[in-house]
N, C-alpha and C positions, 0 to 999 in steps of 0.2 A: 504494500500500500504506500509506504514511504517512497519507494523507488518510482511508483506511478506519479505521485504528487511532484517529486523532484523533476521528473522528465517533463511534466506539464509546465512547471514554472520555468524550466530552461527554455522550452519552446516559446513560451509567452515572452520571455526576455529577449530572445532572438528576434521575434516578430516586431517587438517595440523598437529595437535598435535598427532593424531594417526600415521601418516606417520613418523613424527619425532621420536616418541617413538619406532616405529618398526625399524627405521634405527639405532638408538642407541642400541637397543637390538641385531640387527644383528652384529654390530661391536663388541659388548661385547662377542659374541659367537666366532667370528673369531680370535680376538687378542690373547686371552690367549693360544691358541693351539700352541705348539712348535714343530710340526712335519714338518715344512718347508712349506707345501702347504698353510696352513691358513695364515702364515706370509706373503707369497708372495701375496695372495689375498688382505690382508689388506693394504700392501704397494701399490698395484696397485690402490686401492681406495683412495690414498692420506692420509692414516692413518699410523702413526708410531706405529707398533705393540708393546704393552707394554710387557716387558720381553725380547725384542730383545737384549738390551744391556747385560742383565744377561746371555742370551744364548751365546752371543759372548764371554763373559768373561769365562763362563764355558768351552767353546770349547778351548779357549786359555789355560786355566788352565790344561785341559786334555793333550794338546800337550806338555806343559811344563813338566808335570809329566812324560810323556812318554820319553821325552828327558833326564830328570834326571835319569829315570830308566836305560836307555841305558848307560849314562855316568858312572854310578856307577860301571859297570863291566870292565871299561877300566883301563889303566895303572896307573892312579892316579897321584900324584905329584912327581916331580923329583927335586932334589936340588943339587947344586954344593957344594964343600967343604965350601965355604963361603956364600952360598945363596941357593935358591931353584929354580928349573925350573918347573913351573906348566905345566903339559902335557895336551894339549887340547885333549879331548876325541872325537874320531870319531864316527859317527852315522852309525848304520846299523840296521837291523831288531832286535827288542827286543826279549829276550828269550820268547819262546812261541808264536811268530808271525806265521802267516800262509804263507807258501810258495806256489808258483804256481805249483800245482800238475800236471798241463797240460804240463809244460815244462820239458823235459827229458834231456836237455843239450846234451852232446855228448855220454851219456850212454843210452843204450836201454835194457841192461840185468839187472839181480838182483842177489845179493849174495845168497848163499845157505841158507837154514833155520837153519842149525846147527852152534853152536858157534865155532869160529875158530880164530886163530891169524895170522896176516899178517905183514911181516917185511917191514919197510919203509926206515930207514937209511938216513934221510935227515938232513943236518947240515947247519946252517947259522949264521951270526953274525950281530948284529945291529951296524953299523959303528959309530954312534954318542954316543950311550950309552955303547958300548963295551960289550953288553950282548952276550954270546955264547949259542946257542940253538940247541939241538939235538932232532930230532923226531925219536924215536926208532922203535915203532911198533903200531899196532892197533888190537883191538879185535872186530870182526864182530859178530852180532847176540848175544850180551851178554844176558844171561838168566836172566831176571828181572821179578819178580812177581809183583813189584810195578808198572811197566809199561806194564803189560800184555795186557791191553786194547789197548794201542797204537800199540803194536806188532800185535794184532789180526786184527787191522784196516789197516794193510799194512806197518806200520813203523818198526823201528828197533832201538835197543840201541847199540851205537858204543862207544868204549873206545879208547882213544889216549894216548900213553905213551910219555912223554917229559922229557928231562934232561936239566937243565939250570944252567949255571955258570954266575952269574951276573957280570957286570962291576962295578967298584967302582969310576968312574969319577963323577957320580951323585948318589943321593939317590933316594928313591921312591920304588914302588912295581912293580913286574911283576906278573900279575894275570891271572887266567884261561880265563877271558873275553877277553884277547888279541887274543885268538885262536877262530875263528868263522868258522862255517861249512855251506856249500852250497850243496844242492842236485839238483840244476838246472844249473850247469855249471858256477856258479859265478854270476848269475843275482841277487841273494838275499842271504845274509848271516845271520845266526842265532847264538845266544849265546849258550854256553854250559849249561847243566843242572846237573852239578856235585853235587851240594848241596843236591838235593833230592834223590841221589843214593849212598851216601857215605857209609851207613850201609851195603848195599848189596855188594858194591865194596870191602870193607874191608873183609867181610865174604868170598868172592871168591878169596881173595889174591891179589887184585888190590888196592894198597894204593892210595887214592885220592891225586891229586895235591894240595898243599897248597901255599898260596901267598908267593912270594920270595922277601925279602928285600935286596936291593943292598948293604946296609951297612953291612949285615951279611956275605957277600962273600960266599965262599964254593961252593958246587955243590948240586943241589936239583933235585929230580926225583919223578914223580908221574903220575897218570892217570887222564884224563879229559873225562867226559861223555857227549854224544850228543844223542838226540832222534829225528832223521829225521822222518817226518810223511809219507814219501814215500821212500821205500827201493830202493836203486840204486846199480849198480855194483861198482861204485867208487864215492867218494865224494871229493869236493875241500875244503881245509882248508886255510884260510887267517890269517896270523899273522899280527897284526897292532899295532903300537905304535904311538900315536898321536904327533903332533908338540907341542912345548913348548917354553918357554923363561926363561932364567936364571934370577931369581929375583935379583934386584939391579944392573943389567947390561943391555946392549942392545943386548946381545948375544941371538940368536934364535936357537932353536934346531929343524931341519926339521923332518917331520914324516918319519916313516919307515914301509914299508909293503912288504910282500912276500907271495907267495902261493905254495901249494904242494897238492898232492892227497893222499887219503886213498884208497888203492886198495882192491879188494875182497880177502877173505880168501882162 
């Protein structure tokens, strides 16, 4: 009788160890997966997925990097004669982001496939910075061999000509990133892609826009390049200069934005 009980206890102990080992093995398989599904299953079982903290940090790091990438194209820092006004950078879709190709905004047509120039003649002034900006013209369907694939897939290369006379109340830069383009009626804006096309632009006689220092004064003129991934009859451009504060004082500089359209050629 004692031998029978001892055998039964031994079998039960072995079964318990087997189940416990199987459970540990199952958890080890679920926890390391970082595709979301396995993490949710492990959490539902009362287990803290190993690597969840790292995944969260990685995600936050990616977001921070994205924000930093967006900020780098904005107006930069501004300073008064006896201090600086750091301009807060606005956020919008980073260069190369994906626009909603299903949204057509107010435009249903498309520009012709041949390169052509359209007059714009838009002028405005930033009341705080005293920058005077003229938007002269645009080139539609710019012939670019470097962006041939984007063109074949239904996009287009657009060039925008601007002329800027900076104010001298503050210092800082006026950059091409202040001019953003939308092909969906303003639902989403994207940065310019001038840097990758400067060689082709110069070869075609369109001098690229270079950063303007307010301290330099004078008048500066050049072309900014965009590559919308869906060709439209017209595009919306938003000029934005972020809010800032004059360092060493309590003076705040409110943001300034304005919009205008690029017409078909």
